[in-house]
N, C-alpha and C positions, 0 to 999 in steps of 0.2 A: 449663309450656308444653310442648306436644307438637309436635315437628318430625320429619318423616320424611325421612331422608337421600335416599331414592331415589324418593319419591312426593310429589305434591301432596296436600294435605288441604283439604277445604272443608266443606260442610254436615255437621252432626252431630246426634246425639240420644243420650240417656243413659237408664239404668235403674239404680236403687239396689237392691242385693241383698246381704244378709249383710255389711254394713259396707263394701262396695266399690261404686264407680261403674263400671258397664260403659258404655263409650263406643263408639258405632258411628258411622262417618264415611265419607263419600265420598272415594275416593282414585283416583289415576291416575299412571302413570309420569312422572317429571320429564324424561325424554328425548324426549317428544313434540315435534313441530315448534313448537307454540305452546300456551301455557297454556289458551287458550279451546277447544282441541281435546279437553280433558280430559273434557268432558261425554259424548262418545260412547264413552269408555273407562272410565266410572265403575263401580266395584265398592264393596262395603261392607267396610271394615276394622273391626277390633275391638281395643280396649285396655281395661285396667282400672287403677284407682287407688284408694288409700285416702285421699288428700289433695288430689286434683284438680290436682296439680302434677307429680308423678312418675308416669309411665305405663309399664305393661308391655304391649307389643304382643303380641297373641295371633293365632292363625290367622284368616284371612279368614272373615267371617261369611256374605256372600252374593255370588254372581257371576252374570253372565248365564247363562241356560239354553242348551241346545244349539240350534243353528241350526234355525229353523222354529217355535220357540216364541214366545209373545207378548212375552217379555222377553229375547230373545236378543242385543240390542244393548248395553244398559247398564242398571244398577240405579241409581236415583236416591233422593232423600231419603225417609225414613220416620219411624217412631217405634216404640217397644217398650213392652209392658205386661205386668205380672205378672198371671197368672190365678189364681183361687182354688184350683184343683186342683193347684197346684204346677208348672204349666207356664207358658210364656211365649209371647207373640204378638208378631209384628213386621209392621206394615203398611209397604209400600214402593212406590215408583214404578217402573214398568217401561216400556221402549220397545223396539221391534223393528226389525230390519234391513229387512224387506220394506217398511215404511212410512217408511224413512229416518229413523226416530226422531221423527217429527212428531206421533204420537198418543200421549198419555200416559194410562196406566191404573194402577189400584191393585191390588197383589197382597198376599197374606198368607203368612207363614211361621210355623212353630211350633218350639219348642225345649223340652227338658227340662233343659238345663244352661247356656244362654245362649251356648254355643260352637258346637254343631252345630244347624243350622237346616234344616228340611224345608219346602220350598215347597208351597203348594197349587197344583195344576197349571194352573188358569185364573185370570184376573183376577177379583177380587171386586167391583170397582166401576169404572164408567166415567161420563163426563159425561152426565147425564140431559138429553135434548133439550128437556124441558119447561121447564127452568130455566136451563141453561148453554149457552154458546156451543159449537158443535161443531167449528169449525175457523177460526182467525183468518185474515184476508186480509192482515194485516201482520205484521211481525216473524217472518219465516220460515214463514208459513202453518202454524203449529203449533196443536194443540189443547191448551190449558193445563188440565191436570187432574192435579195432582201434590202431593207433600209431605204425605201423610196424617198427621194427629196423632190418636192414639187416647186416649179416656178411658173409664172405666166409670162409669155413672150410679148413683145411689143405689138404684135398683130392680134392679140387676144387669145391665141391658142395656148396650150399648156405643154410643158416638157417635164419629164421625170428622169432623174438620175438614180441608178440602182446598183448596188453591189452585186457583181456577177463574176464569171470566169470565162475567158475566151474559149471557143470551141477548139481552136487549133492555133499553132504557131509558137515557136520557141520552146524553151524548157517547160515540161508539163507542170512542174510545181509552181512556176512563176508566171502563170497566165491570169493573174488577177486583173480585173478591169472595172470600169464604171460604165455600165450599160446605159442606154438612153432610149426613150420612146416619146412620141408626140401624140396629142389628142386635141380635139376641138370641144369635147364635152365632158372630159374626165372619166368617161366610162368605156369608150372605144379607143384603144391605144394601138398605134402603129410602131412596132419595134424598129430600131435602126441599128447600124453598126455601133460599136462602143464609142462613147464620147472620149474616153482616154484609157490607156493601160500603162502599166509600169513593169516592164519585163524583169523577172526575178522576184516579184512579190506575189505571194499566194492569194491574198485577198485585200481589197480596198474597202474597208467597212465604213458605214454611216457617212456617205458623201454629203457635202454641202457646197452649193454653188454661190459665188460672190463676185461682184464687180467693183473695181476701184481703179481710178486713174488710167482709164483706157485699157485695163487688163481684165481678163477673166480668170477666176481661181476655182479650182476644185479641191476642197479639203477632204481628207479621208484619214481613217485610223487603221492601224495594223499592229500586230504583235511582233516582237523581236524575232521569234522563231518562224515568222512568215516571210522573212526577208533572207534571200540567199546570200551567203558570204561573197565578198568581192565586189559588191555594188558600191556606188558612191553615196548610197543612202545609208545613214547610220543605222546599225542593227539595234534599234530601241523599240520599245512598245510605247506608242504615242500617236499624235495627230500630225500629219504631214500635209503639204499642199503642192499641187501642180498649178502651173500658170502659163498663160499665153496672152499675147497682145490681141486685141480685137481685130479680126480679119485673118489671123493666122489659123492654119489647119490643125497643128499639133500642140498639145500641152507638153510642157517640159517640167521636170522636177524642179521645185522651187526651194523647199526647205522644210523644217520641222517647227512646230509651235511649242508643244510640250512633249515630254517623253521621259521614260525611265528604262533601265535595262531589263525590266520585266521581273526583277526579283526584289523590288522595293528599294533599290539603290538610287540615289540622287542622280538626275541628269542635268536639269536646268532649274529646278525648284526644289526647295527642301520639303520633305514630307513623304507620304506614301505614294504609291503608284497613281499616276494621273492618266486618264484615258477619255476619249471622245470629247475633244475640245470643240465648242460651238461658238460662232459669232452671233451676236444679237445686239440691237440697239436698246438703250435704256429709255426711260420715260422722257428724257430730254433730247433724245435722238443721237446721243453719243455712243460710239461703237464700243462694245464690251466683249469679253470672252469668258466662258465658263467651261468647266469640265467636271467629271465625277472621279472620286477617289476609289481605287481598287484595293489591292492587297497592301498592307503596311509591312514594315520591316520584320514583324513577328509572324507574318503569314496569315494575318487575320483580314477578312474582307470587310472594308469599311462601308461601301455602298452609300456614299454621301456626296451631295452636290457642293461644289466650291462656291465661294463668293466671287463676284465679278472682278476682272482686271481690265484696264484700258487696252485697246488694240489700235494700232496705226499701220497704215500701208505706206512704205517709202515710195513717193511718186517717181523717183528716179530709178532705183534699183528694182522696185517691185517687192522688196522683202516685207514680210509680215513681222511686226514688232509688238511685243507684249510689255505691259507695265509703263 
């Protein structure tokens, strides 16, 4: 478990390199007036571990740029990728002060040692108006386009999955989707129609793509109040997954990995609210899962990372099983 004495910790992403797991995480000072104020103070911390339990905290990885830049307010969730030439790439979300943090864009940073990161000066991807909503009229009038997840395709090109909302179609509230874009160099991106959507869900946060037993999975997190009543999706705050067999066009709802009812009550594990479940291999190549703890039963925000749990995919049903 990773607990920061002076900082809250929440969304995170990882990269395996030379037997160590590099953990990047959003963090903000614990002395702010209210935990929900952390989002406008977010920066990217860095820690490493060889067992996913004991962590060595390293210097900060990314911080907001100087005032006047597109990401001068806060840095939000991203992902990291090893490149074939021995370098590393990190896609991240940025917001700026001039727009009061309401417009979310994707930026890119590069590193040769996973410690020192150099940002590309401009955002590399924004919500394409052909496919995605440009600015919501509810929930703070924000443009939802964040949490990029990078993968490299078999042909050497790159694909990005991004939290977004569909421009049109169906009930307005429930247009949450996972946007996608492709690139050959990580800087010039071509937006495409959404990789997946789930009608009735407001937003599909922090997507993660995974493959197992001939199936493709898209994991995402959402809050209980982001799910319209009457769906076959449980109204829990947690991490869910979509699944399709390779070659199929559409992802289908698969299930839930972790979740609570959003008020600190137990769903499938004892303890406080659990959110943003991530898959990652350990140093032995065994698949594990981790999440961060949110609000506890007394309404206090923990902001702490869990210890790992084993994860398995049922080869027959495709179900994701923890423990």
